[in-house]
C-alpha positions as CSV (number, residue, x, y, z in Angstrom):
1,M,-27.0,-4.3,-44.3
2,T,-27.2,-2.8,-40.8
3,T,-24.0,-1.7,-39.2
4,I,-23.5,-1.4,-35.4
5,K,-20.5,0.3,-33.7
6,D,-19.1,-2.0,-31.0
7,S,-16.7,-1.1,-28.2
8,V,-14.7,-4.3,-28.8
9,H,-15.0,-5.4,-32.4
10,D,-15.4,-1.9,-34.0
11,Y,-18.1,-2.2,-36.7
12,I,-20.4,-5.2,-36.7
13,E,-22.4,-5.9,-39.9
14,L,-25.8,-7.5,-39.5
15,G,-27.6,-9.4,-42.2
16,S,-31.4,-9.0,-42.6
17,T,-32.0,-12.1,-40.4
18,A,-29.9,-10.8,-37.6
19,A,-31.5,-7.4,-37.7
20,A,-35.0,-9.0,-37.5
21,L,-34.0,-11.2,-34.6
22,L,-32.6,-8.2,-32.7
23,D,-36.0,-6.5,-32.8
24,T,-37.7,-9.3,-30.9
25,P,-38.6,-8.8,-27.2
26,Q,-36.5,-11.8,-26.2
27,L,-33.3,-10.3,-27.5
28,Q,-34.1,-6.7,-26.5
29,R,-34.6,-7.9,-22.9
30,L,-30.8,-8.7,-22.8
31,R,-30.1,-5.0,-22.8
32,E,-31.3,-5.0,-19.2
33,V,-29.3,-8.1,-18.1
34,R,-25.7,-7.3,-17.2
35,Q,-23.1,-9.6,-18.6
36,L,-21.1,-9.8,-15.3
37,S,-24.0,-9.3,-12.8
38,T,-22.5,-8.8,-9.4
39,V,-18.9,-8.3,-10.6
40,Q,-20.0,-4.7,-11.1
41,L,-19.8,-4.3,-7.3
42,V,-16.1,-4.9,-7.7
43,Y,-15.4,-3.3,-11.1
44,P,-17.7,-0.3,-11.5
45,S,-17.2,0.0,-15.2
46,A,-18.4,-3.6,-15.8
47,N,-21.8,-2.4,-16.9
48,H,-21.9,-4.1,-20.3
49,T,-24.9,-6.3,-21.1
50,R,-25.6,-9.6,-22.6
51,F,-27.1,-7.8,-25.6
52,E,-23.6,-6.4,-26.4
53,H,-22.0,-9.8,-25.8
54,S,-24.6,-11.4,-28.1
55,L,-23.7,-9.0,-30.9
56,G,-20.0,-9.8,-30.4
57,V,-20.6,-13.6,-30.5
58,Y,-22.6,-13.1,-33.7
59,H,-19.7,-11.2,-35.2
60,L,-17.1,-13.8,-34.4
61,A,-19.4,-16.6,-35.6
62,S,-19.9,-14.8,-38.9
63,R,-16.2,-14.5,-39.3
64,A,-15.6,-18.1,-38.4
65,A,-18.3,-19.3,-40.8
66,D,-16.6,-17.3,-43.6
67,R,-13.2,-18.7,-42.7
68,L,-14.3,-22.3,-42.6
69,D,-16.2,-21.8,-45.9
70,V,-19.3,-23.7,-44.6
71,D,-22.4,-23.9,-46.8
72,E,-24.8,-21.0,-46.5
73,P,-27.7,-22.8,-44.8
74,L,-25.4,-23.9,-42.0
75,A,-23.7,-20.5,-41.8
76,D,-27.1,-18.9,-41.4
77,R,-27.9,-21.3,-38.6
78,L,-24.6,-20.7,-36.8
79,R,-25.0,-16.9,-37.0
80,A,-28.6,-17.1,-35.7
81,A,-27.5,-19.5,-32.8
82,A,-24.6,-17.1,-31.9
83,L,-27.0,-14.1,-31.7
84,V,-29.7,-15.9,-29.6
85,H,-27.4,-18.1,-27.5
86,D,-28.0,-16.1,-24.3
87,V,-31.7,-15.5,-24.4
88,G,-32.2,-18.4,-21.9
89,H,-30.4,-16.5,-19.2
90,G,-32.4,-15.3,-16.2
91,P,-31.9,-12.0,-14.4
92,F,-28.3,-11.5,-13.3
93,G,-27.3,-14.4,-15.6
94,H,-25.3,-17.1,-13.9
95,Q,-26.1,-15.8,-10.4
96,T,-29.7,-17.0,-10.6
97,E,-29.1,-19.9,-12.8
98,A,-29.0,-22.5,-10.0
99,A,-32.4,-21.3,-8.6
100,I,-34.0,-21.5,-12.0
101,E,-32.7,-25.0,-12.6
102,R,-34.0,-26.1,-9.2
103,H,-37.5,-24.9,-10.0
104,L,-37.7,-25.4,-13.8
105,G,-35.2,-28.2,-14.3
106,R,-33.8,-26.2,-17.3
107,H,-30.3,-25.0,-18.1
108,H,-29.9,-21.6,-19.8
109,D,-28.5,-23.3,-22.9
110,E,-31.7,-25.3,-23.3
111,I,-33.8,-22.7,-25.2
112,E,-35.9,-24.8,-27.5
113,W,-39.0,-24.0,-25.4
114,L,-38.3,-20.3,-26.0
115,L,-37.6,-20.5,-29.7
116,T,-40.6,-22.6,-30.6
117,D,-43.2,-20.4,-28.9
118,S,-42.2,-16.8,-29.2
119,E,-41.7,-13.8,-31.5
120,L,-38.1,-15.0,-31.8
121,G,-39.1,-18.4,-33.0
122,T,-41.5,-16.8,-35.5
123,A,-38.8,-14.6,-36.8
124,L,-36.5,-17.6,-37.3
125,E,-39.2,-19.5,-39.2
126,E,-40.0,-16.6,-41.4
127,R,-36.4,-16.6,-42.6
128,G,-36.3,-20.3,-43.3
129,L,-34.5,-21.3,-40.1
130,D,-35.7,-24.3,-38.0
131,P,-36.0,-23.1,-34.3
132,E,-35.3,-26.6,-33.0
133,A,-32.1,-26.9,-35.1
134,V,-31.0,-23.4,-33.9
135,A,-31.7,-24.4,-30.3
136,A,-29.6,-27.6,-30.7
137,T,-26.7,-25.5,-32.1
138,V,-26.9,-23.2,-29.0
139,D,-26.5,-26.3,-26.9
140,G,-23.5,-27.4,-28.8
141,R,-25.2,-30.2,-30.8
142,G,-25.5,-30.7,-34.5
143,P,-23.0,-29.7,-37.2
144,L,-20.4,-27.3,-35.8
145,G,-22.4,-26.7,-32.7
146,E,-19.1,-26.7,-30.8
147,L,-18.3,-23.4,-32.5
148,I,-21.1,-21.9,-30.4
149,S,-20.8,-24.1,-27.3
150,G,-17.6,-26.1,-27.1
151,S,-14.1,-26.2,-25.7
152,L,-12.9,-23.2,-27.6
153,D,-16.0,-21.4,-28.8
154,V,-16.8,-17.9,-30.0
155,D,-18.8,-17.3,-26.9
156,R,-15.6,-17.6,-24.8
157,M,-13.6,-15.6,-27.3
158,D,-15.9,-12.7,-27.0
159,Y,-16.6,-12.7,-23.3
160,L,-12.9,-12.9,-22.4
161,V,-11.9,-9.8,-24.4
162,R,-15.1,-7.9,-23.6
163,D,-15.0,-8.5,-19.9
164,A,-11.3,-7.5,-19.9
165,H,-12.1,-4.4,-21.8
166,H,-14.9,-3.3,-19.5
167,T,-13.3,-4.2,-16.2
168,G,-10.0,-2.8,-17.1
169,V,-8.3,-6.1,-16.2
170,P,-6.0,-7.0,-19.1
171,Y,-5.6,-10.7,-18.5
172,G,-8.5,-11.7,-20.8
173,T,-7.1,-10.0,-23.8
174,I,-6.5,-13.0,-26.0
175,D,-5.6,-13.1,-29.7
176,H,-9.1,-14.0,-30.8
177,A,-8.3,-13.0,-34.4
178,R,-5.6,-15.6,-34.5
179,L,-7.8,-18.3,-33.0
180,L,-10.4,-17.6,-35.7
181,Y,-7.7,-17.7,-38.4
182,A,-6.4,-21.1,-37.1
183,L,-9.8,-22.8,-37.1
184,R,-10.2,-25.9,-39.3
185,I,-12.6,-28.7,-39.8
186,V,-10.8,-32.0,-39.5
187,D,-12.7,-35.3,-39.9
188,G,-15.9,-33.3,-39.2
189,E,-14.6,-31.8,-36.0
190,L,-13.5,-28.3,-35.2
191,A,-9.8,-28.0,-34.5
192,L,-6.9,-25.6,-34.6
193,E,-4.3,-26.1,-37.4
194,A,-0.8,-27.1,-36.6
195,G,1.5,-24.6,-34.9
196,N,-1.2,-23.1,-32.7
197,V,-0.5,-24.8,-29.3
198,A,0.5,-21.4,-27.8
199,T,-2.6,-19.8,-29.3
200,A,-4.8,-22.3,-27.5
201,E,-2.8,-22.1,-24.3
202,S,-3.3,-18.3,-24.3
203,A,-7.1,-18.8,-24.0
204,L,-6.6,-21.2,-21.1
205,I,-4.2,-18.9,-19.3
206,A,-6.6,-15.9,-19.9
207,R,-9.6,-17.7,-18.4
208,T,-7.6,-18.9,-15.4
209,L,-6.4,-15.4,-14.6
210,M,-9.9,-13.9,-15.2
211,N,-11.3,-16.5,-12.9
212,A,-8.9,-15.4,-10.2
213,T,-9.3,-11.7,-10.5
214,V,-12.8,-11.2,-11.9
215,Y,-15.2,-14.1,-12.2
216,R,-14.5,-15.6,-8.8
217,H,-13.7,-12.5,-6.8
218,H,-14.9,-13.0,-3.3
219,V,-17.1,-9.9,-3.3
220,S,-18.9,-11.1,-6.3
221,R,-19.2,-14.6,-4.8
222,I,-20.8,-13.2,-1.7
223,A,-23.2,-11.0,-3.5
224,G,-24.1,-13.9,-5.9
225,A,-24.7,-16.2,-2.9
226,M,-27.0,-13.6,-1.3
227,L,-28.9,-13.2,-4.6
228,D,-29.3,-17.0,-4.9
229,R,-30.8,-17.3,-1.4
230,A,-33.1,-14.3,-1.9
231,S,-34.2,-15.8,-5.3
232,E,-34.9,-19.1,-3.8
233,R,-37.0,-17.5,-1.1
234,V,-39.3,-15.6,-3.5
235,L,-39.7,-18.8,-5.6
236,S,-40.4,-21.1,-2.6
237,D,-42.8,-18.6,-1.2
238,G,-44.8,-18.5,-4.4
239,V,-44.2,-14.7,-4.8
240,I,-43.5,-15.2,-8.5
241,D,-44.0,-18.1,-11.0
242,P,-40.6,-19.7,-11.9
243,G,-41.3,-19.2,-15.6
244,R,-41.9,-15.5,-15.1
245,F,-38.9,-15.2,-12.8
246,A,-36.7,-16.6,-15.5
247,R,-37.8,-13.8,-17.8
248,L,-37.2,-10.9,-15.4
249,T,-34.6,-8.2,-16.0
250,D,-32.0,-7.4,-13.3
251,A,-34.0,-4.3,-12.1
252,E,-37.2,-6.2,-12.1
253,L,-35.7,-9.0,-9.9
254,L,-34.4,-6.4,-7.3
255,A,-37.8,-4.8,-7.2
256,T,-39.5,-8.1,-6.6
257,L,-37.1,-8.9,-3.8
258,R,-37.6,-5.5,-2.2
259,E,-41.4,-5.9,-2.2
260,H,-41.3,-9.3,-0.3
261,D,-40.6,-8.8,3.4
262,P,-38.4,-11.9,4.0
263,T,-36.0,-10.7,1.1
264,A,-36.3,-7.0,1.5
265,D,-33.1,-6.7,3.7
266,L,-31.0,-8.7,1.2
267,A,-32.3,-6.6,-1.7
268,T,-31.4,-3.4,0.2
269,R,-27.9,-4.8,1.1
270,L,-27.3,-5.7,-2.6
271,R,-28.4,-2.3,-3.8
272,E,-26.4,-0.4,-1.2
273,R,-23.4,-2.8,-1.3
274,R,-23.7,-3.6,2.4
275,L,-22.8,-7.2,1.8
276,Y,-22.3,-10.1,4.2
277,K,-18.7,-10.7,5.3
278,R,-16.5,-13.8,5.2
279,A,-16.6,-15.7,8.4
280,V,-14.7,-18.6,6.8
281,W,-12.5,-18.7,3.7
282,A,-10.8,-22.0,3.5
283,R,-8.4,-23.5,0.9
284,R,-9.4,-26.7,-0.9
285,G,-6.7,-28.8,0.8
286,D,-8.0,-27.8,4.2
287,V,-11.6,-28.8,3.5
288,P,-12.7,-32.4,4.0
289,D,-13.9,-34.0,0.8
290,R,-17.5,-34.3,2.0
291,F,-17.8,-30.5,2.3
292,R,-16.6,-29.7,-1.2
293,G,-19.1,-29.1,-4.1
294,L,-22.1,-29.5,-1.8
295,E,-25.6,-30.1,-3.2
296,Y,-28.2,-27.5,-2.4
297,D,-30.2,-29.4,0.3
298,R,-27.0,-30.4,2.1
299,T,-25.8,-26.8,2.0
300,R,-28.9,-25.5,3.6
301,A,-28.8,-28.2,6.3
302,L,-25.3,-27.2,7.2
303,E,-26.3,-23.5,7.3
304,R,-29.0,-24.3,9.8
305,E,-26.6,-26.4,11.9
306,I,-24.0,-23.6,11.9
307,A,-26.7,-21.0,12.7
308,A,-28.0,-23.1,15.6
309,T,-24.5,-23.6,17.0
310,A,-23.8,-19.8,16.7
311,G,-27.2,-18.8,18.0
312,V,-28.1,-16.6,15.0
313,D,-30.9,-16.5,12.5
314,P,-30.4,-19.3,9.9
315,A,-31.4,-16.9,7.2
316,T,-28.2,-14.9,7.8
317,V,-25.7,-17.8,7.3
318,I,-24.6,-18.7,3.8
319,V,-22.3,-21.6,3.0
320,D,-20.6,-21.4,-0.4
321,S,-18.8,-24.5,-1.5
322,P,-18.2,-24.5,-5.3
323,S,-18.0,-27.5,-7.5
324,E,-14.6,-28.9,-8.4
325,P,-12.8,-26.5,-10.9
326,S,-12.5,-27.6,-14.6
327,S,-10.8,-26.2,-17.7
328,P,-12.9,-26.9,-20.8
329,E,-10.3,-25.2,-23.0
330,S,-7.8,-28.1,-22.2
331,R,-10.0,-30.4,-24.3
332,A,-9.7,-28.2,-27.5
333,R,-8.4,-30.2,-30.4
334,I,-5.3,-29.2,-32.4
335,V,-3.5,-30.8,-35.4
336,V,-0.1,-32.2,-34.4
337,D,2.0,-34.1,-37.0
338,G,-1.1,-34.5,-39.1
339,E,-3.2,-36.0,-36.3
340,L,-5.9,-34.5,-34.0
341,Q,-4.8,-34.3,-30.3
342,R,-6.4,-32.6,-27.3
343,L,-4.5,-29.6,-25.9
344,E,-4.1,-31.4,-22.6
345,E,-2.2,-34.2,-24.3
346,R,0.2,-31.8,-26.0
347,S,0.6,-28.9,-23.6
348,S,2.7,-29.1,-20.4
349,L,1.0,-25.9,-19.3
350,V,-2.4,-27.5,-18.9
351,A,-1.4,-29.6,-15.9
352,G,0.1,-26.5,-14.2
353,L,-3.0,-24.4,-14.8
354,D,-5.3,-27.2,-13.6
355,A,-3.3,-27.2,-10.4
356,C,-3.6,-23.4,-10.3
357,T,-7.4,-23.5,-10.5
358,R,-7.5,-26.1,-7.7
359,E,-5.3,-23.8,-5.6
360,M,-7.7,-20.8,-6.2
361,W,-10.7,-22.9,-4.9
362,R,-12.1,-21.6,-1.6
363,L,-15.0,-22.6,0.7
364,G,-16.8,-19.6,2.0
365,V,-19.2,-19.0,4.9
366,Y,-20.8,-15.5,4.8
367,T,-22.9,-13.6,7.4
368,P,-23.5,-10.0,8.5
369,Q,-20.6,-8.3,10.1
370,A,-22.1,-8.4,13.6
371,D,-22.3,-12.2,13.6
372,V,-18.9,-12.9,12.0
373,D,-17.1,-14.1,15.2
374,A,-19.9,-16.4,16.4
375,V,-20.5,-17.9,12.9
376,R,-16.7,-18.4,12.4
377,D,-16.4,-20.4,15.6
378,A,-19.5,-22.5,14.7
379,A,-18.6,-23.0,11.1
380,E,-15.1,-24.2,12.0
381,T,-16.6,-26.8,14.3
382,V,-19.3,-28.0,11.9
383,L,-17.2,-28.0,8.7
384,E,-14.0,-29.1,10.4
385,V,-11.9,-26.3,8.9
386,E,-9.8,-23.3,10.0
387,S,-10.6,-20.0,8.6
388,T,-8.0,-18.1,6.6
389,V,-9.9,-14.8,6.0
390,P,-7.4,-12.1,5.1
391,A,-7.2,-9.2,7.5
């Protein structure tokens, strides 16, 4: 038995399978991919990695498997899936995910390709685990796959408390021990036992507050948008193969961007925290429906139109229109009067928090400081909005 000291869960005990998986290049790479990517530009202590997070998810999955008393083969699969669940992430995690999907057509949870042809897949097979079954569990499919990727999974339990710990923001400090204790299998589905509505609500509240203060902080959004545009440029220019791009570390991606002339300035700005500024920051209710949750090609066309109207280089205008907000935790199942119900059907808090997430939604237009005034005027005309950028 290998024991690892963790900053959040104290001591984590690894079985022989987990120890072998950790020694593969695919998992070791996660030591060099930050869990919160550009959030570190807002919260300097948020330097924890997806490697640490993977250990935490493994620990919680192990405890859940013991609590649910699942048979050992399934427990082994759940533990393995928890440990490897993030190996599909590219550099800077979610910040480059859209670019990778555009070029490879693959989401980070779709890791069968990686598990079936790598040292990681070999390590799984040598210990009697089917890589395809493990990959399906990572994607939330198969028996108890929702424990790894579901409405109230161990992934979310770990990242909320871990991100709160490392940013110093207390809002994500949920009672994950109680959540694990309350887990039950009812009619083959994962649920919380009766009397735990408030426990489930706490996770929903925590994620809502962490979205507002950490995950969707405007500085991180600006840096992430800049990173997305730079990533798209090196991929479109053929500087790097998309498959190779998806396996880079954070540092390797920044080096790649610095070495390509069209993206060198963005790389320097990211490294030195000389980010673009908000020319437009508009509330959801002030943005016409057709400009919300824009597809990539439509976004780029609008950027070119705004740039032409403003008389600036189109490469220096970024439109950031997020998709409509959602609350997966509200679909968590809970036992009420002996029957399974969704949290959204039982909790009056859910509707209020859904309204809160819609209230937090903002459309952003970003550009270098020198062009802010011109781009603001142009964007307000093109997007039919009025900017509410704080002073």
